[in-house]
Structure formats: structure tokens, C-alpha cells
C-alpha positions as CSV (number, residue, x, y, z in Angstrom):
1,X,0.0,0.0,0.0
2,X,1.3,3.4,-1.0
3,X,1.8,5.9,1.9
4,X,-0.8,8.2,0.5
5,X,-3.4,5.4,1.0
6,X,-2.4,5.0,4.5
7,X,-2.7,8.7,5.1
8,X,-6.1,9.0,3.5
9,X,-7.3,6.1,5.7
10,X,-6.0,7.8,8.9
11,X,-7.6,11.0,7.9
12,X,-10.9,9.2,7.2
13,X,-10.9,7.9,10.8
14,X,-10.5,11.4,12.3
15,X,-13.0,13.4,10.3
16,X,-16.3,13.9,12.2
17,X,-19.8,14.9,11.2
18,X,-20.2,18.3,9.2
19,X,-23.7,19.4,9.7
20,X,-25.8,21.4,7.3
21,X,-25.7,24.6,9.3
22,X,-26.0,27.1,6.5
23,X,-29.3,28.2,5.0
24,X,-30.4,28.8,1.4
25,X,-33.2,31.4,2.1
26,X,-34.4,31.7,-1.5
27,X,-35.0,27.9,-1.8
28,X,-35.5,26.9,1.8
29,X,-32.9,24.3,2.5
30,X,-30.0,23.7,4.6
31,X,-26.5,22.9,3.3
32,X,-22.8,22.4,4.0
33,X,-20.6,25.2,2.5
34,X,-17.1,24.9,1.1
35,X,-15.8,26.9,4.0
36,X,-17.3,24.4,6.4
37,X,-15.4,21.5,4.7
38,X,-12.2,23.7,4.6
39,X,-12.3,24.6,8.2
40,X,-13.0,20.9,9.2
41,X,-10.3,19.4,7.1
42,X,-7.4,21.9,7.1
43,X,-5.9,20.8,10.4
44,X,-6.3,17.1,9.8
45,X,-4.8,17.2,6.4
46,X,-1.8,19.4,7.7
47,X,-1.3,16.8,10.6
48,X,-0.9,14.0,8.2
49,X,1.1,15.8,5.6
50,X,-1.4,15.7,3.0
51,X,-2.3,18.5,0.5
52,X,-4.7,18.7,-2.5
53,X,-3.9,20.0,-6.0
54,X,-6.9,20.7,-8.1
55,X,-6.8,20.8,-11.9
56,X,-9.2,21.0,-14.8
57,X,-9.8,17.8,-16.8
58,X,-12.5,18.8,-19.2
59,X,-13.4,21.9,-21.1
60,X,-15.8,24.4,-19.1
61,X,-19.2,24.5,-20.7
62,X,-21.8,27.3,-20.2
63,X,-25.3,27.5,-21.0
64,X,-27.6,30.6,-20.5
65,X,-30.9,29.9,-18.6
66,X,-33.6,32.7,-18.4
67,X,-35.0,33.5,-15.0
68,X,-38.5,34.1,-14.0
69,X,-37.8,37.8,-13.4
70,X,-36.5,38.3,-16.9
71,X,-32.7,38.0,-16.2
72,X,-30.3,35.4,-17.3
73,X,-28.3,33.0,-15.3
74,X,-25.3,31.1,-16.7
75,X,-25.2,27.4,-15.9
76,X,-21.5,26.3,-15.8
77,X,-20.3,22.7,-15.8
78,X,-16.6,21.5,-15.4
79,X,-14.7,18.3,-14.4
80,X,-11.9,18.7,-11.9
81,X,-9.3,16.2,-10.7
82,X,-8.2,16.6,-7.0
83,X,-4.8,15.1,-6.5
84,X,-4.1,14.0,-2.7
85,X,-0.2,14.2,-2.3
86,X,1.8,13.3,0.7
87,X,5.5,13.7,1.9
88,X,7.0,10.7,0.0
89,X,5.5,11.9,-3.4
90,X,2.9,9.2,-3.6
91,X,-0.6,10.5,-4.6
92,X,-4.1,9.5,-5.4
93,X,-6.6,11.4,-7.7
94,X,-10.3,12.0,-7.4
95,X,-12.3,13.2,-10.4
96,X,-15.6,15.1,-9.7
97,X,-17.9,17.2,-11.9
98,X,-18.9,20.3,-10.7
99,X,-22.1,22.3,-11.6
100,X,-23.2,25.8,-10.6
101,X,-25.5,28.6,-11.8
102,X,-24.7,32.4,-11.4
103,X,-26.1,35.7,-12.8
104,X,-22.7,37.3,-12.7
105,X,-19.1,36.4,-13.0
106,X,-18.7,33.9,-10.1
107,X,-19.8,30.8,-12.0
108,X,-16.3,29.3,-12.3
109,X,-15.6,30.0,-8.6
110,X,-18.9,28.4,-7.7
111,X,-18.2,25.2,-9.8
112,X,-14.7,24.7,-8.3
113,X,-16.3,25.1,-4.7
114,X,-19.0,22.6,-5.4
115,X,-16.7,20.0,-7.1
116,X,-14.1,20.3,-4.2
117,X,-16.6,19.9,-1.3
118,X,-18.2,16.8,-2.9
119,X,-14.9,15.3,-3.8
120,X,-14.1,15.5,0.0
121,X,-17.6,14.4,1.0
122,X,-17.2,11.1,-1.1
123,X,-13.5,10.5,-0.4
124,X,-13.7,10.5,3.3
125,X,-17.5,9.7,3.5
126,X,-18.1,12.6,5.7
127,X,-21.4,12.1,7.4
128,X,-24.2,14.6,8.2
129,X,-27.2,14.2,10.5
130,X,-29.4,14.9,7.5
131,X,-28.0,12.6,4.7
132,X,-30.5,12.4,1.9
133,X,-30.1,9.5,-0.6
134,X,-30.6,10.5,-4.1
135,X,-33.2,7.7,-4.7
136,X,-35.5,9.2,-2.0
137,X,-36.3,12.1,-4.3
138,X,-38.1,12.5,-7.6
139,X,-38.1,15.6,-9.8
140,X,-40.3,16.9,-12.6
141,X,-38.1,19.5,-14.3
142,X,-39.5,21.7,-17.0
143,X,-38.3,21.3,-20.7
144,X,-35.2,23.3,-21.2
145,X,-35.8,26.7,-22.6
146,X,-33.6,27.5,-25.5
147,X,-32.0,30.8,-25.5
148,X,-32.2,32.0,-29.2
149,X,-29.6,34.4,-30.6
150,X,-31.2,36.9,-33.0
151,X,-30.6,36.1,-36.7
152,X,-29.1,38.7,-38.9
153,X,-32.4,39.3,-40.5
154,X,-33.9,40.1,-37.0
155,X,-31.1,42.4,-35.9
156,X,-31.6,46.3,-36.5
157,X,-28.9,47.9,-38.7
158,X,-26.4,49.9,-36.9
159,X,-26.3,53.7,-37.3
160,X,-23.1,55.4,-36.7
161,X,-21.8,58.8,-37.9
162,X,-19.9,56.8,-40.6
163,X,-23.2,55.4,-42.0
164,X,-24.0,56.7,-45.5
165,X,-27.5,57.8,-44.4
166,X,-26.3,59.5,-41.1
167,X,-27.0,63.1,-42.5
168,X,-30.4,62.0,-44.0
169,X,-31.3,60.7,-40.4
170,X,-30.0,63.9,-38.8
171,X,-32.2,65.9,-41.3
172,X,-35.3,63.8,-40.6
173,X,-34.9,63.9,-36.8
174,X,-34.5,67.7,-36.9
175,X,-38.2,68.0,-38.2
176,X,-41.1,68.6,-35.9
177,X,-42.8,65.4,-34.7
178,X,-39.9,63.1,-35.5
179,X,-38.3,61.4,-32.4
180,X,-35.2,59.5,-31.6
181,X,-37.5,56.5,-30.4
182,X,-38.7,56.2,-34.0
183,X,-35.2,56.0,-35.1
184,X,-34.2,53.5,-32.4
185,X,-37.1,51.3,-33.5
186,X,-35.3,50.6,-36.8
187,X,-31.8,51.2,-36.1
188,X,-29.3,50.2,-33.5
189,X,-27.4,53.0,-32.0
190,X,-24.7,53.2,-29.3
191,X,-25.2,55.7,-26.5
192,X,-22.4,58.1,-27.6
193,X,-23.7,58.0,-31.2
194,X,-27.2,58.4,-30.0
195,X,-26.2,61.6,-28.2
196,X,-24.4,63.0,-31.1
197,X,-27.3,62.3,-33.3
198,X,-29.6,64.3,-31.1
199,X,-27.1,67.1,-30.7
200,X,-26.7,67.5,-34.6
201,X,-30.4,67.3,-35.2
202,X,-31.1,69.9,-32.6
203,X,-28.4,72.3,-34.0
204,X,-30.0,71.7,-37.5
205,X,-33.4,72.4,-36.2
206,X,-32.3,75.8,-34.7
207,X,-30.5,76.8,-37.9
208,X,-33.6,76.1,-40.0
209,X,-35.7,78.3,-37.8
210,X,-33.4,81.3,-38.4
């Protein structure tokens, strides 16, 4: 038996219960956070001269999922290898898939955290007072909603000061009753160009009234 296997067995004997003391308020369930795992394992791993090296073993995949409030969450999936190494150089590797959803830029961090804590849970069979077997639950998920990217035909043409019809749009907008909203219903305009268009149309309208 390699030294790393002896060390892992000793660590497994020393790890106690990690309870679900954290609460997901939005979905109403308790869970064990990655910080709970880190706090419980750090001293034991250090005592037995074992450290963990994570590495990515599959490409990160991302998929946009619309929310009920009209926003977008990004569902990220990645496979990680967690290599347990000890003082003589012997090692053992555990590969775990991590999945997480986030509306900002923390998706990859969440994926790594989820993969790490479940790698530790399974490797060391860390118990909880509320362990739920996957076979005790059933789910009825809704069909996946495909997030469609607008086709070129559906996209509005871009309007910039370099566009051939820029001066015509300025002239049209300078006339009474014509609004920037009507322009934006047919053309895509960035905020700086929008401000420039309004400015030029306003100056032209003033000049025409003199």
C-alpha cells in the first residue's frame, strides 16, 4: 500500500460530522458550505502531511438559462481532478464534476467550490445528520428553454456617424414630430452616437428656424 493510501485512511478515521448549518433562504434548504469543509479538513490534512492539488480535466461548458424575473443565469459545468499528495511523493486522484449557476462572474468559482466539497464528502465519507439519498427524491423538471440568438435578419442595422444615411437621419430627426425613439425602433445606436445624433439634429433644427 502506498503511503498516501495509509494517510487517507487515517484522515478518514479522524473526520467527524459536518452538519448542514447554512441556509439557502431563497429555496428553503440547509447545506454544508465549502468553508465548512475547509475549516474541518485543514488541520487534519496538515497533521498527516497531505495536501490537495486541483486541476481542470474537461473544457468548461456554459449555457444561458432565463430567470422568471427576466434576467439570465449562466449554468457552468466542469470536471476537476483533485490530487491528494503526501510527503514521499505518492498520490491519489479523485475526479468530480462540478455544476453551478450564477447571474454574474462567479460561476467558475462556484463550480470549483461545489466540485471540491463533494470530492471531500465522497472520498472521506463525511457524514451529516441529514443525509438524503438521491433515490429518495424525484423531480419533474420543465423542458429546457432554448436561448435563441437573433438572426441577422432580425437584428436592426447599426447607425453610426460613418453610415451613408447619417446626414439624412439627422435631417429627418430635426423636423417637428420626429423622435429619436422612432429612429431606435429601426436602427441600433450606441449611447455616444445617440447623443451625437440628437445634438446634430437639434443644431440643424435651430439653424432652419433662423
